[in-house]
PDB file with SEQRES, HELIX, SHEET and CRYST1 records, atoms N, CA, C and O in Angstrom:
SEQRES   1 A   68  MET LEU SER GLN ARG TYR GLU ARG GLY SER THR LEU ILE          
SEQRES   2 A   68  THR SER ASN LEU PRO PHE GLN GLU TRP THR GLU ILE LEU          
SEQRES   3 A   68  GLY SER GLU ARG LEU THR GLY ALA LEU LEU ASP ARG LEU          
SEQRES   4 A   68  THR HIS HIS VAL HIS ILE LEU GLU MET ASN GLY ASP SER          
SEQRES   5 A   68  TYR ARG LEU LYS GLN SER ARG ARG LYS ARG PRO PRO SER          
SEQRES   6 A   68  SER GLU ARG                                                  
HELIX    1 AA1 LEU A    2  ARG A    5  1                                   4    
HELIX    2 AA2 PHE A   19  GLU A   21  5                                   3    
HELIX    3 AA3 TRP A   22  LEU A   26  1                                   5    
HELIX    4 AA4 GLU A   29  LEU A   39  1                                  11    
HELIX    5 AA5 TYR A   53  LYS A   61  1                                   9    
HELIX    6 AA6 SER A   65  GLU A   67  5                                   3    
CRYST1    1.000    1.000    1.000  90.00  90.00  90.00 P 1           1          
ATOM      1  N   MET A   1      74.856 115.711  75.072  1.00  0.00           N  
ATOM      2  CA  MET A   1      74.725 116.793  76.041  1.00  0.00           C  
ATOM      3  C   MET A   1      75.879 116.743  77.071  1.00  0.00           C  
ATOM      4  O   MET A   1      76.521 117.757  77.344  1.00  0.00           O  
ATOM      5  N   LEU A   2      76.125 115.545  77.635  1.00  0.00           N  
ATOM      6  CA  LEU A   2      77.184 115.483  78.641  1.00  0.00           C  
ATOM      7  C   LEU A   2      78.581 115.672  78.029  1.00  0.00           C  
ATOM      8  O   LEU A   2      79.485 116.226  78.655  1.00  0.00           O  
ATOM      9  N   SER A   3      78.727 115.191  76.774  1.00  0.00           N  
ATOM     10  CA  SER A   3      80.054 115.410  76.150  1.00  0.00           C  
ATOM     11  C   SER A   3      80.337 116.891  75.888  1.00  0.00           C  
ATOM     12  O   SER A   3      81.499 117.295  75.836  1.00  0.00           O  
ATOM     13  N   GLN A   4      79.291 117.701  75.722  1.00  0.00           N  
ATOM     14  CA  GLN A   4      79.466 119.127  75.532  1.00  0.00           C  
ATOM     15  C   GLN A   4      79.836 119.806  76.868  1.00  0.00           C  
ATOM     16  O   GLN A   4      80.573 120.792  76.862  1.00  0.00           O  
ATOM     17  N   ARG A   5      79.350 119.308  77.986  1.00  0.00           N  
ATOM     18  CA  ARG A   5      79.618 119.845  79.286  1.00  0.00           C  
ATOM     19  C   ARG A   5      80.943 119.371  79.852  1.00  0.00           C  
ATOM     20  O   ARG A   5      81.455 119.969  80.799  1.00  0.00           O  
ATOM     21  N   TYR A   6      81.506 118.319  79.298  1.00  0.00           N  
ATOM     22  CA  TYR A   6      82.719 117.678  79.826  1.00  0.00           C  
ATOM     23  C   TYR A   6      83.816 118.709  80.022  1.00  0.00           C  
ATOM     24  O   TYR A   6      84.253 119.325  79.049  1.00  0.00           O  
ATOM     25  N   GLU A   7      84.278 118.919  81.260  1.00  0.00           N  
ATOM     26  CA  GLU A   7      85.313 119.814  81.698  1.00  0.00           C  
ATOM     27  C   GLU A   7      84.970 121.301  81.390  1.00  0.00           C  
ATOM     28  O   GLU A   7      85.863 122.146  81.324  1.00  0.00           O  
ATOM     29  N   ARG A   8      83.706 121.592  81.209  1.00  0.00           N  
ATOM     30  CA  ARG A   8      83.285 123.010  80.980  1.00  0.00           C  
ATOM     31  C   ARG A   8      82.321 123.480  82.074  1.00  0.00           C  
ATOM     32  O   ARG A   8      82.190 124.683  82.299  1.00  0.00           O  
ATOM     33  N   GLY A   9      81.675 122.590  82.726  1.00  0.00           N  
ATOM     34  CA  GLY A   9      80.696 122.986  83.750  1.00  0.00           C  
ATOM     35  C   GLY A   9      80.361 121.803  84.627  1.00  0.00           C  
ATOM     36  O   GLY A   9      80.649 120.653  84.297  1.00  0.00           O  
ATOM     37  N   SER A  10      79.737 122.118  85.771  1.00  0.00           N  
ATOM     38  CA  SER A  10      79.355 121.081  86.727  1.00  0.00           C  
ATOM     39  C   SER A  10      78.069 120.392  86.275  1.00  0.00           C  
ATOM     40  O   SER A  10      77.197 120.979  85.634  1.00  0.00           O  
ATOM     41  N   THR A  11      78.003 119.096  86.651  1.00  0.00           N  
ATOM     42  CA  THR A  11      76.821 118.349  86.306  1.00  0.00           C  
ATOM     43  C   THR A  11      76.532 117.479  87.516  1.00  0.00           C  
ATOM     44  O   THR A  11      77.428 116.834  88.062  1.00  0.00           O  
ATOM     45  N   LEU A  12      75.281 117.468  87.927  1.00  0.00           N  
ATOM     46  CA  LEU A  12      74.849 116.569  89.044  1.00  0.00           C  
ATOM     47  C   LEU A  12      73.925 115.499  88.483  1.00  0.00           C  
ATOM     48  O   LEU A  12      72.961 115.800  87.780  1.00  0.00           O  
ATOM     49  N   ILE A  13      74.225 114.269  88.797  1.00  0.00           N  
ATOM     50  CA  ILE A  13      73.398 113.178  88.420  1.00  0.00           C  
ATOM     51  C   ILE A  13      73.092 112.325  89.609  1.00  0.00           C  
ATOM     52  O   ILE A  13      73.996 111.994  90.376  1.00  0.00           O  
ATOM     53  N   THR A  14      71.862 111.960  89.791  1.00  0.00           N  
ATOM     54  CA  THR A  14      71.462 111.088  90.897  1.00  0.00           C  
ATOM     55  C   THR A  14      70.867 109.815  90.318  1.00  0.00           C  
ATOM     56  O   THR A  14      70.219 109.806  89.271  1.00  0.00           O  
ATOM     57  N   SER A  15      71.116 108.769  91.036  1.00  0.00           N  
ATOM     58  CA  SER A  15      70.586 107.450  90.569  1.00  0.00           C  
ATOM     59  C   SER A  15      70.540 106.509  91.787  1.00  0.00           C  
ATOM     60  O   SER A  15      71.348 106.616  92.709  1.00  0.00           O  
ATOM     61  N   ASN A  16      69.579 105.595  91.756  1.00  0.00           N  
ATOM     62  CA  ASN A  16      69.503 104.565  92.813  1.00  0.00           C  
ATOM     63  C   ASN A  16      70.104 103.273  92.279  1.00  0.00           C  
ATOM     64  O   ASN A  16      70.001 102.231  92.927  1.00  0.00           O  
ATOM     65  N   LEU A  17      70.737 103.324  91.096  1.00  0.00           N  
ATOM     66  CA  LEU A  17      71.377 102.143  90.521  1.00  0.00           C  
ATOM     67  C   LEU A  17      72.890 102.236  90.658  1.00  0.00           C  
ATOM     68  O   LEU A  17      73.463 103.312  90.487  1.00  0.00           O  
ATOM     69  N   PRO A  18      73.551 101.103  90.968  1.00  0.00           N  
ATOM     70  CA  PRO A  18      75.001 101.103  90.958  1.00  0.00           C  
ATOM     71  C   PRO A  18      75.494 101.157  89.525  1.00  0.00           C  
ATOM     72  O   PRO A  18      74.756 100.817  88.601  1.00  0.00           O  
ATOM     73  N   PHE A  19      76.752 101.587  89.327  1.00  0.00           N  
ATOM     74  CA  PHE A  19      77.306 101.790  87.999  1.00  0.00           C  
ATOM     75  C   PHE A  19      77.148 100.501  87.157  1.00  0.00           C  
ATOM     76  O   PHE A  19      76.887 100.587  85.957  1.00  0.00           O  
ATOM     77  N   GLN A  20      77.300  99.325  87.763  1.00  0.00           N  
ATOM     78  CA  GLN A  20      77.272  98.049  87.036  1.00  0.00           C  
ATOM     79  C   GLN A  20      75.918  97.882  86.292  1.00  0.00           C  
ATOM     80  O   GLN A  20      75.858  97.216  85.259  1.00  0.00           O  
ATOM     81  N   GLU A  21      74.853  98.483  86.821  1.00  0.00           N  
ATOM     82  CA  GLU A  21      73.513  98.324  86.208  1.00  0.00           C  
ATOM     83  C   GLU A  21      73.144  99.343  85.197  1.00  0.00           C  
ATOM     84  O   GLU A  21      72.071  99.262  84.600  1.00  0.00           O  
ATOM     85  N   TRP A  22      74.030 100.342  84.970  1.00  0.00           N  
ATOM     86  CA  TRP A  22      73.672 101.425  84.004  1.00  0.00           C  
ATOM     87  C   TRP A  22      73.588 100.907  82.605  1.00  0.00           C  
ATOM     88  O   TRP A  22      72.834 101.450  81.797  1.00  0.00           O  
ATOM     89  N   THR A  23      74.337  99.869  82.280  1.00  0.00           N  
ATOM     90  CA  THR A  23      74.270  99.286  80.930  1.00  0.00           C  
ATOM     91  C   THR A  23      72.872  98.811  80.610  1.00  0.00           C  
ATOM     92  O   THR A  23      72.426  98.948  79.471  1.00  0.00           O  
ATOM     93  N   GLU A  24      72.169  98.258  81.578  1.00  0.00           N  
ATOM     94  CA  GLU A  24      70.809  97.823  81.380  1.00  0.00           C  
ATOM     95  C   GLU A  24      69.868  98.965  80.961  1.00  0.00           C  
ATOM     96  O   GLU A  24      68.919  98.746  80.208  1.00  0.00           O  
ATOM     97  N   ILE A  25      70.125 100.136  81.434  1.00  0.00           N  
ATOM     98  CA  ILE A  25      69.307 101.332  81.122  1.00  0.00           C  
ATOM     99  C   ILE A  25      69.775 101.968  79.781  1.00  0.00           C  
ATOM    100  O   ILE A  25      68.960 102.319  78.927  1.00  0.00           O  
ATOM    101  N   LEU A  26      71.070 102.099  79.636  1.00  0.00           N  
ATOM    102  CA  LEU A  26      71.583 102.806  78.431  1.00  0.00           C  
ATOM    103  C   LEU A  26      71.705 101.882  77.243  1.00  0.00           C  
ATOM    104  O   LEU A  26      71.774 102.364  76.112  1.00  0.00           O  
ATOM    105  N   GLY A  27      71.735 100.577  77.445  1.00  0.00           N  
ATOM    106  CA  GLY A  27      71.659  99.610  76.382  1.00  0.00           C  
ATOM    107  C   GLY A  27      72.994  99.228  75.724  1.00  0.00           C  
ATOM    108  O   GLY A  27      73.099  98.129  75.179  1.00  0.00           O  
ATOM    109  N   SER A  28      73.961 100.049  75.752  1.00  0.00           N  
ATOM    110  CA  SER A  28      75.255  99.791  75.099  1.00  0.00           C  
ATOM    111  C   SER A  28      76.378  99.856  76.071  1.00  0.00           C  
ATOM    112  O   SER A  28      76.542 100.849  76.780  1.00  0.00           O  
ATOM    113  N   GLU A  29      77.187  98.766  76.117  1.00  0.00           N  
ATOM    114  CA  GLU A  29      78.346  98.812  77.029  1.00  0.00           C  
ATOM    115  C   GLU A  29      79.338  99.896  76.635  1.00  0.00           C  
ATOM    116  O   GLU A  29      79.949 100.515  77.506  1.00  0.00           O  
ATOM    117  N   ARG A  30      79.511 100.141  75.327  1.00  0.00           N  
ATOM    118  CA  ARG A  30      80.425 101.177  74.846  1.00  0.00           C  
ATOM    119  C   ARG A  30      79.961 102.558  75.275  1.00  0.00           C  
ATOM    120  O   ARG A  30      80.740 103.361  75.788  1.00  0.00           O  
ATOM    121  N   LEU A  31      78.644 102.828  75.051  1.00  0.00           N  
ATOM    122  CA  LEU A  31      78.087 104.140  75.477  1.00  0.00           C  
ATOM    123  C   LEU A  31      78.195 104.320  76.992  1.00  0.00           C  
ATOM    124  O   LEU A  31      78.550 105.403  77.459  1.00  0.00           O  
ATOM    125  N   THR A  32      77.894 103.281  77.760  1.00  0.00           N  
ATOM    126  CA  THR A  32      77.902 103.332  79.224  1.00  0.00           C  
ATOM    127  C   THR A  32      79.341 103.620  79.679  1.00  0.00           C  
ATOM    128  O   THR A  32      79.572 104.471  80.538  1.00  0.00           O  
ATOM    129  N   GLY A  33      80.304 102.897  79.087  1.00  0.00           N  
ATOM    130  CA  GLY A  33      81.703 103.055  79.441  1.00  0.00           C  
ATOM    131  C   GLY A  33      82.194 104.472  79.159  1.00  0.00           C  
ATOM    132  O   GLY A  33      82.860 105.073  80.002  1.00  0.00           O  
ATOM    133  N   ALA A  34      81.871 105.016  77.976  1.00  0.00           N  
ATOM    134  CA  ALA A  34      82.242 106.361  77.641  1.00  0.00           C  
ATOM    135  C   ALA A  34      81.623 107.399  78.582  1.00  0.00           C  
ATOM    136  O   ALA A  34      82.278 108.345  79.021  1.00  0.00           O  
ATOM    137  N   LEU A  35      80.357 107.190  78.869  1.00  0.00           N  
ATOM    138  CA  LEU A  35      79.651 108.137  79.761  1.00  0.00           C  
ATOM    139  C   LEU A  35      80.273 108.109  81.175  1.00  0.00           C  
ATOM    140  O   LEU A  35      80.557 109.155  81.760  1.00  0.00           O  
ATOM    141  N   LEU A  36      80.479 106.869  81.717  1.00  0.00           N  
ATOM    142  CA  LEU A  36      81.076 106.789  83.051  1.00  0.00           C  
ATOM    143  C   LEU A  36      82.479 107.290  83.086  1.00  0.00           C  
ATOM    144  O   LEU A  36      82.922 107.821  84.104  1.00  0.00           O  
ATOM    145  N   ASP A  37      83.204 107.136  81.990  1.00  0.00           N  
ATOM    146  CA  ASP A  37      84.583 107.628  81.968  1.00  0.00           C  
ATOM    147  C   ASP A  37      84.550 109.150  82.106  1.00  0.00           C  
ATOM    148  O   ASP A  37      85.354 109.702  82.857  1.00  0.00           O  
ATOM    149  N   ARG A  38      83.652 109.848  81.409  1.00  0.00           N  
ATOM    150  CA  ARG A  38      83.578 111.301  81.538  1.00  0.00           C  
ATOM    151  C   ARG A  38      83.031 111.731  82.867  1.00  0.00           C  
ATOM    152  O   ARG A  38      83.478 112.716  83.454  1.00  0.00           O  
ATOM    153  N   LEU A  39      82.042 110.969  83.347  1.00  0.00           N  
ATOM    154  CA  LEU A  39      81.390 111.360  84.634  1.00  0.00           C  
ATOM    155  C   LEU A  39      82.304 111.164  85.820  1.00  0.00           C  
ATOM    156  O   LEU A  39      82.235 111.931  86.780  1.00  0.00           O  
ATOM    157  N   THR A  40      83.144 110.175  85.783  1.00  0.00           N  
ATOM    158  CA  THR A  40      83.976 109.851  86.971  1.00  0.00           C  
ATOM    159  C   THR A  40      85.386 110.513  86.872  1.00  0.00           C  
ATOM    160  O   THR A  40      86.222 110.276  87.744  1.00  0.00           O  
ATOM    161  N   HIS A  41      85.651 111.307  85.864  1.00  0.00           N  
ATOM    162  CA  HIS A  41      86.925 112.014  85.769  1.00  0.00           C  
ATOM    163  C   HIS A  41      86.785 113.305  86.533  1.00  0.00           C  
ATOM    164  O   HIS A  41      85.870 114.065  86.218  1.00  0.00           O  
ATOM    165  N   HIS A  42      87.606 113.619  87.503  1.00  0.00           N  
ATOM    166  CA  HIS A  42      87.537 114.843  88.302  1.00  0.00           C  
ATOM    167  C   HIS A  42      86.188 114.808  89.110  1.00  0.00           C  
ATOM    168  O   HIS A  42      85.439 115.782  89.039  1.00  0.00           O  
ATOM    169  N   VAL A  43      85.882 113.806  89.814  1.00  0.00           N  
ATOM    170  CA  VAL A  43      84.539 113.671  90.388  1.00  0.00           C  
ATOM    171  C   VAL A  43      84.569 113.419  91.883  1.00  0.00           C  
ATOM    172  O   VAL A  43      85.558 112.921  92.422  1.00  0.00           O  
ATOM    173  N   HIS A  44      83.515 113.756  92.523  1.00  0.00           N  
ATOM    174  CA  HIS A  44      83.241 113.399  93.919  1.00  0.00           C  
ATOM    175  C   HIS A  44      82.000 112.562  93.941  1.00  0.00           C  
ATOM    176  O   HIS A  44      80.921 113.062  93.624  1.00  0.00           O  
ATOM    177  N   ILE A  45      82.108 111.287  94.308  1.00  0.00           N  
ATOM    178  CA  ILE A  45      80.951 110.381  94.391  1.00  0.00           C  
ATOM    179  C   ILE A  45      80.469 110.333  95.822  1.00  0.00           C  
ATOM    180  O   ILE A  45      81.211 109.982  96.740  1.00  0.00           O  
ATOM    181  N   LEU A  46      79.215 110.692  95.993  1.00  0.00           N  
ATOM    182  CA  LEU A  46      78.594 110.618  97.330  1.00  0.00           C  
ATOM    183  C   LEU A  46      77.613 109.427  97.298  1.00  0.00           C  
ATOM    184  O   LEU A  46      76.586 109.454  96.620  1.00  0.00           O  
ATOM    185  N   GLU A  47      77.975 108.394  98.054  1.00  0.00           N  
ATOM    186  CA  GLU A  47      77.111 107.232  98.118  1.00  0.00           C  
ATOM    187  C   GLU A  47      76.338 107.315  99.411  1.00  0.00           C  
ATOM    188  O   GLU A  47      76.920 107.348 100.495  1.00  0.00           O  
ATOM    189  N   MET A  48      75.056 107.349  99.299  1.00  0.00           N  
ATOM    190  CA  MET A  48      74.207 107.575 100.467  1.00  0.00           C  
ATOM    191  C   MET A  48      73.289 106.346 100.682  1.00  0.00           C  
ATOM    192  O   MET A  48      72.572 105.914  99.780  1.00  0.00           O  
ATOM    193  N   ASN A  49      73.346 105.822 101.880  1.00  0.00           N  
ATOM    194  CA  ASN A  49      72.508 104.650 102.189  1.00  0.00           C  
ATOM    195  C   ASN A  49      71.631 105.037 103.380  1.00  0.00           C  
ATOM    196  O   ASN A  49      72.082 105.719 104.300  1.00  0.00           O  
ATOM    197  N   GLY A  50      70.422 104.610 103.352  1.00  0.00           N  
ATOM    198  CA  GLY A  50      69.525 104.903 104.481  1.00  0.00           C  
ATOM    199  C   GLY A  50      68.095 104.805 104.012  1.00  0.00           C  
ATOM    200  O   GLY A  50      67.804 104.406 102.884  1.00  0.00           O  
ATOM    201  N   ASP A  51      67.225 105.176 104.901  1.00  0.00           N  
ATOM    202  CA  ASP A  51      65.825 105.129 104.606  1.00  0.00           C  
ATOM    203  C   ASP A  51      65.412 106.274 103.608  1.00  0.00           C  
ATOM    204  O   ASP A  51      66.002 107.354 103.609  1.00  0.00           O  
ATOM    205  N   SER A  52      64.431 106.002 102.806  1.00  0.00           N  
ATOM    206  CA  SER A  52      63.970 106.999 101.837  1.00  0.00           C  
ATOM    207  C   SER A  52      63.289 108.139 102.519  1.00  0.00           C  
ATOM    208  O   SER A  52      62.393 107.934 103.338  1.00  0.00           O  
ATOM    209  N   TYR A  53      63.694 109.329 102.200  1.00  0.00           N  
ATOM    210  CA  TYR A  53      63.083 110.523 102.790  1.00  0.00           C  
ATOM    211  C   TYR A  53      61.576 110.583 102.374  1.00  0.00           C  
ATOM    212  O   TYR A  53      60.725 110.896 103.207  1.00  0.00           O  
ATOM    213  N   ARG A  54      61.269 110.301 101.161  1.00  0.00           N  
ATOM    214  CA  ARG A  54      59.849 110.347 100.681  1.00  0.00           C  
ATOM    215  C   ARG A  54      59.028 109.285 101.376  1.00  0.00           C  
ATOM    216  O   ARG A  54      57.883 109.538 101.749  1.00  0.00           O  
ATOM    217  N   LEU A  55      59.588 108.102 101.557  1.00  0.00           N  
ATOM    218  CA  LEU A  55      58.831 107.038 102.247  1.00  0.00           C  
ATOM    219  C   LEU A  55      58.557 107.421 103.683  1.00  0.00           C  
ATOM    220  O   LEU A  55      57.474 107.172 104.214  1.00  0.00           O  
ATOM    221  N   LYS A  56      59.549 108.030 104.307  1.00  0.00           N  
ATOM    222  CA  LYS A  56      59.355 108.481 105.706  1.00  0.00           C  
ATOM    223  C   LYS A  56      58.259 109.551 105.795  1.00  0.00           C  
ATOM    224  O   LYS A  56      57.458 109.529 106.729  1.00  0.00           O  
ATOM    225  N   GLN A  57      58.213 110.477 104.845  1.00  0.00           N  
ATOM    226  CA  GLN A  57      57.165 111.495 104.826  1.00  0.00           C  
ATOM    227  C   GLN A  57      55.806 110.910 104.595  1.00  0.00           C  
ATOM    228  O   GLN A  57      54.847 111.298 105.263  1.00  0.00           O  
ATOM    229  N   SER A  58      55.690 109.983 103.668  1.00  0.00           N  
ATOM    230  CA  SER A  58      54.379 109.367 103.406  1.00  0.00           C  
ATOM    231  C   SER A  58      53.864 108.578 104.595  1.00  0.00           C  
ATOM    232  O   SER A  58      52.656 108.531 104.827  1.00  0.00           O  
ATOM    233  N   ARG A  59      54.769 107.948 105.363  1.00  0.00           N  
ATOM    234  CA  ARG A  59      54.328 107.185 106.536  1.00  0.00           C  
ATOM    235  C   ARG A  59      53.781 108.150 107.612  1.00  0.00           C  
ATOM    236  O   ARG A  59      52.831 107.819 108.322  1.00  0.00           O  
ATOM    237  N   ARG A  60      54.389 109.342 107.720  1.00  0.00           N  
ATOM    238  CA  ARG A  60      53.880 110.319 108.700  1.00  0.00           C  
ATOM    239  C   ARG A  60      52.521 110.781 108.342  1.00  0.00           C  
ATOM    240  O   ARG A  60      51.711 111.008 109.241  1.00  0.00           O  
ATOM    241  N   LYS A  61      52.205 110.940 107.076  1.00  0.00           N  
ATOM    242  CA  LYS A  61      50.900 111.444 106.627  1.00  0.00           C  
ATOM    243  C   LYS A  61      49.792 110.435 106.776  1.00  0.00           C  
ATOM    244  O   LYS A  61      48.633 110.807 106.958  1.00  0.00           O  
ATOM    245  N   ARG A  62      50.134 109.140 106.700  1.00  0.00           N  
ATOM    246  CA  ARG A  62      49.169 108.099 106.715  1.00  0.00           C  
ATOM    247  C   ARG A  62      48.630 107.834 108.133  1.00  0.00           C  
ATOM    248  O   ARG A  62      49.422 107.691 109.065  1.00  0.00           O  
ATOM    249  N   PRO A  63      47.300 107.767 108.315  1.00  0.00           N  
ATOM    250  CA  PRO A  63      46.753 107.515 109.705  1.00  0.00           C  
ATOM    251  C   PRO A  63      47.111 106.044 110.074  1.00  0.00           C  
ATOM    252  O   PRO A  63      47.280 105.195 109.199  1.00  0.00           O  
ATOM    253  N   PRO A  64      47.219 105.781 111.382  1.00  0.00           N  
ATOM    254  CA  PRO A  64      47.468 104.461 111.881  1.00  0.00           C  
ATOM    255  C   PRO A  64      46.411 103.465 111.351  1.00  0.00           C  
ATOM    256  O   PRO A  64      45.285 103.880 111.074  1.00  0.00           O  
ATOM    257  N   SER A  65      46.730 102.202 111.206  1.00  0.00           N  
ATOM    258  CA  SER A  65      45.827 101.227 110.620  1.00  0.00           C  
ATOM    259  C   SER A  65      44.568 101.063 111.454  1.00  0.00           C  
ATOM    260  O   SER A  65      43.560 100.643 110.886  1.00  0.00           O  
ATOM    261  N   SER A  66      44.534 101.341 112.680  1.00  0.00           N  
ATOM    262  CA  SER A  66      43.313 101.228 113.510  1.00  0.00           C  
ATOM    263  C   SER A  66      42.271 102.272 113.215  1.00  0.00           C  
ATOM    264  O   SER A  66      41.095 102.076 113.524  1.00  0.00           O  
ATOM    265  N   GLU A  67      42.691 103.428 112.596  1.00  0.00           N  
ATOM    266  CA  GLU A  67      41.776 104.496 112.278  1.00  0.00           C  
ATOM    267  C   GLU A  67      41.158 104.334 110.881  1.00  0.00           C  
ATOM    268  O   GLU A  67      40.293 105.135 110.527  1.00  0.00           O  
ATOM    269  N   ARG A  68      41.547 103.364 110.086  1.00  0.00           N  
ATOM    270  CA  ARG A  68      41.027 103.190 108.780  1.00  0.00           C  
ATOM    271  C   ARG A  68      39.670 102.568 108.784  1.00  0.00           C  
ATOM    272  O   ARG A  68      39.087 102.352 107.721  1.00  0.00           O  
TER     273      ARG A  68                                                      
END                                                                             
């Protein structure tokens, strides 16, 4: 799928894993290398660090521990 989109259209991928750990998910160093080569050619990488938006929302919804 990604090889068909290469240099033909935009693709957005999000992950909480650094590139070094993608091999653990994809299983093959060769496949991971080829995928990252295509993904990082003509790319803008936005690395975002901070508190989880979903975790912050769930904490707001939860009553304080004294009310339980």
